[in-house]
Structures are given as C-alpha cells and as structure tokens.
C-alpha positions in Angstrom: 15.9 -4.3 23.3 12.9 -2.2 22.5 15.1 0.5 21.0 17.0 -1.9 18.8 13.9 -3.7 17.8 12.4 -0.6 16.1 15.7 0.9 14.9 15.0 -0.8 11.5 12.0 1.6 11.0 14.2 4.7 11.5 15.0 6.6 8.2 18.7 6.1 7.5 20.9 9.2 7.4 24.3 9.5 5.6 26.4 12.6 6.3 23.3 14.4 7.5 21.3 13.5 4.3 18.3 11.3 4.7 18.5 8.3 2.4 14.7 7.9 2.2 14.8 9.9 -1.0 17.0 7.2 -2.6 14.7 4.5 -1.4 11.7 6.3 -2.8 13.4 6.8 -6.2 14.4 3.1 -6.5 11.2 1.9 -8.2 11.5 4.4 -11.0 15.2 3.5 -11.5 14.6 -0.3 -11.5 11.4 -0.4 -13.6 12.2 0.0 -17.3 10.1 1.6 -19.9 10.0 0.9 -23.7 11.9 3.4 -25.7 9.2 3.3 -28.4 5.8 1.9 -29.0 7.3 -1.6 -29.5 8.0 -4.0 -26.7 11.8 -4.6 -26.9 12.2 -7.6 -24.4 10.4 -10.4 -22.9 10.6 -8.6 -19.5 8.8 -5.6 -20.9 6.2 -7.8 -22.5 5.4 -9.5 -19.2 5.4 -6.2 -17.4 3.0 -4.7 -20.0 0.7 -7.8 -19.8 0.6 -7.7 -15.9 -0.2 -4.0 -15.9 -2.9 -4.5 -18.5 -4.6 -7.3 -16.5 -4.4 -5.2 -13.3 -5.9 -2.1 -15.0 -8.7 -4.2 -16.5 -9.6 -5.7 -13.2 -9.5 -2.5 -11.3 -11.3 -0.2 -13.7 -13.8 -2.5 -15.4 -16.5 -1.6 -12.8 -15.9 2.2 -13.3 -17.6 4.2 -16.0 -15.4 6.0 -18.7 -15.1 9.1 -16.4 -13.2 7.0 -14.0 -10.8 5.5 -16.6 -9.1 8.9 -16.7 -7.5 7.8 -13.3 -6.0 4.6 -14.8 -2.5 5.8 -15.3 -2.3 7.5 -12.0 -3.7 4.7 -9.9 -1.7 2.0 -11.8 1.5 4.0 -11.3 0.8 4.2 -7.5 0.1 0.5 -7.4 3.5 -0.3 -9.1 5.3 2.1 -6.9 3.9 0.7 -3.6 4.4 -2.8 -4.7 8.1 -2.2 -5.6 8.7 -0.3 -2.4 7.1 -3.1 -0.3 9.1 -5.9 -2.0 12.4 -4.1 -2.0 12.0 -3.4 1.7 12.3 -7.2 2.4 15.8 -7.4 1.1 18.5 -7.4 3.7 20.1 -4.1 4.7 17.3 -2.1 3.1 14.8 0.5 4.3 11.1 0.3 3.7 9.6 3.8 3.4 6.1 2.4 3.5 6.6 1.4 7.1 6.4 5.2 7.8 2.8 6.3 8.6 3.6 9.9 7.6 4.5 8.7 4.0 1.5 6.4 3.7 -0.8 9.2 4.9 0.9 11.5 2.4 -0.4 9.1 -0.3 -3.9 8.3 1.2 -5.0 11.8 2.0 -4.5 13.6 -1.3 -6.0 10.7 -3.3 -9.0 10.4 -1.0 -9.5 14.1 -1.1 -9.3 14.1 -4.8 -12.0 11.5 -5.1 -14.3 13.5 -2.7 -13.7 16.7 -4.6 -14.5 15.1 -7.9 -17.7 13.7 -6.5 -18.7 17.0 -5.1 -18.1 18.7 -8.4 -19.6 16.1 -10.7 -22.6 14.9 -8.7 -23.1 17.0 -5.4 -26.4 15.6 -4.7 -25.3 12.0 -4.9 -22.2 12.8 -2.9 -24.4 14.3 -0.1 -26.9 11.4 -0.3 -24.0 9.0 0.8 -24.2 10.7 4.2 -27.9 9.7 4.8 -29.2 6.3 3.7 -32.6 6.2 2.1 -35.6 5.4 4.4 -33.8 6.6 7.6 -36.3 7.5 10.4 -36.5 11.2 11.1 -35.2 10.9 14.6 -32.0 9.1 13.4 -31.1 11.6 10.7 -28.7 13.9 12.8 -27.0 10.9 14.4 -26.5 9.0 11.0 -25.2 12.2 9.4 -22.6 12.6 12.1 -21.6 8.8 11.9 -21.4 8.8 8.1 -19.3 12.0 8.1 -16.9 10.5 10.7 -16.6 7.3 8.5 -15.8 9.4 5.5 -13.0 11.2 7.2 -11.6 8.0 8.7 -11.1 6.5 5.3 -7.6 8.0 4.6 -6.5 7.2 8.1 -7.5 3.6 7.6 -5.7 3.4 4.3 -2.5 4.7 5.8 -2.7 2.7 9.1 -3.6 -0.6 7.3 -0.5 -0.4 5.1 1.9 0.7 7.9 0.6 -1.9 10.5 0.7 -4.9 8.1 4.3 -4.1 6.9 5.6 -3.2 10.3 4.2 -6.4 11.8 5.7 -8.5 9.1 9.2 -6.8 9.5 9.1 -7.3 13.3 8.1 -11.0 12.9 11.0 -11.6 10.5 13.4 -9.8 12.8 12.3 -11.7 15.9 12.3 -15.2 14.3 15.7 -14.5 12.6 17.2 -13.7 16.0 15.7 -16.7 17.5 17.2 -19.0 14.7 20.6 -17.2 15.1 20.6 -17.9 18.9 19.1 -21.4 18.9 21.2 -22.9 16.0 24.5 -23.2 18.1 22.6 -24.6 21.2 20.0 -26.7 19.6 20.6 -27.3 15.9 17.5 -29.2 15.2 15.4 -26.4 16.8 17.5 -23.8 15.1 16.9 -25.5 11.7 13.2 -25.7 12.4 13.1 -22.0 13.2 15.1 -21.2 10.0 12.4 -23.2 8.0 9.6 -21.1 9.7 11.6 -18.0 8.9 11.8 -19.0 5.2 8.0 -19.7 5.1 7.3 -16.4 6.8 9.5 -14.6 4.3 7.4 -16.0 1.4 4.3 -14.9 3.3 5.7 -11.4 3.7 6.3 -11.2 0.0 2.7 -12.1 -0.6 1.6 -9.5 2.0 3.7 -6.9 0.3 2.0 -7.5 -3.0 -1.5 -7.8 -1.5 -1.2 -4.7 0.6 -0.3 -2.6 -2.4 -3.2 -4.0 -4.3 -5.7 -3.5 -1.4 -4.5 0.2 -1.0 -5.3 0.8 -4.7 -8.4 -1.2 -4.7 -9.9 0.7 -1.9 -9.0 4.0 -3.7 -10.8 2.8 -6.7 -13.9 1.9 -4.7 -13.9 5.4 -3.3 -13.5 6.7 -6.8 -16.4 4.6 -8.0 -18.7 6.1 -5.4 -17.9 9.6 -6.8 -17.8 9.2 -10.5 
C-alpha cells in the first residue's frame, strides 16, 4: 500500500524517456503570448491585467534596482502556478512535488540575491549577520545562527513547496479511494465522502495558487534585503 500510495510522485517514463520534460514544457505550450503589441483576445487581456496586478504588488516595495528582476520573477510565478494547477488534473504528473526540482529553482534564485547584495552593498549584507546593539559576548553565537538561517532559506523554499503539494495530493488520493470503496457499501457515507473530496479539490486549487505566490513573495523579500 505504501508503495502504491507514493507511486504517483514517481516521474513517468515512456520507452526509457522521462516524461517530466513534457510536463515542465506544458506551461509554455498552453500560455499564449500576443503576436504584437496589441492584445488580440479577451483571454490575453485578462492575462495581461493579472500579471500587471501581480507585478505591481510584488515589486512596489522594491527600489528601481529591484525592478530589473520583474520579468524573471513574474515568469517563475506563472510557471509554478501553471505546473501546480495542471498537476491536479487526473492522470497527470506534478513536477513541483519533486524536491530536487524545487531546490533547483530555490538555490539559484536565492544565491543570485545574495551575490547581488554582496556586490552592490557588501557592508549592509554583512550587517544582516549581526543585529545592532548585540552584546559583545553574544556576537560569535549570533553570527553563527544568522549564517545558518541564511543558508536554510533555499531549503525552506523548496521543502515548503514540496511538502504542501505532496500532502494535498496524498489527501486527495486517500479520500478518493475511501469514496470509491464506501459508495457501494454505504451510499450515504460514500456521497458525503465524495462531497468532502470535491471541497478538498477546491482547497488544493487554492493551495496550488498560494504556494506559487508564496515562493515568489519570499524570493522578492530576499531580493528586497539585498538591493
């Protein structure tokens, strides 16, 4: 049972070829872009408005130096959001349930913000490791603690995204199996379980959107510290 329960998180393979590449490419295939500077459909108009609202909310606290990251971070948010939502469809694979992939996003972006901070304002970047007014005896301990917390940030980003999506998929799987088994024996309980499954699916759609937003929001906060 334990093996079949977690089989859904195994990367599918067809003729020896891992299909995770197709899953990762799906957001760029499905999302349309305008062929020119004019919006050619209502869908593109709504898409452009949503992206504009997101970018304004994320980057308004940042100074103009941080606005150079707008296209990159907005693209990452759209990419993660699309992958998370597509993974809720039946017979699909969610690449963002793989910790290795999430760490592949978290580590380079976090490291880029740290490098930018070290280049642009090295004194302020080092000052983050030691709060102002720290007693002399606590300075070595606090430097070690702040350094560890700095290096834990990308791990927290990757694990948070992986854990939330994995837990949601497992809950949907377990409750759907319960509804399938209970419906023939106890139809009333089976229908109640199916209603819970429907509500949980709606919740997971919200979680998929929120987790993509939280991932990018935390990256923007790290960027704000360094620019």
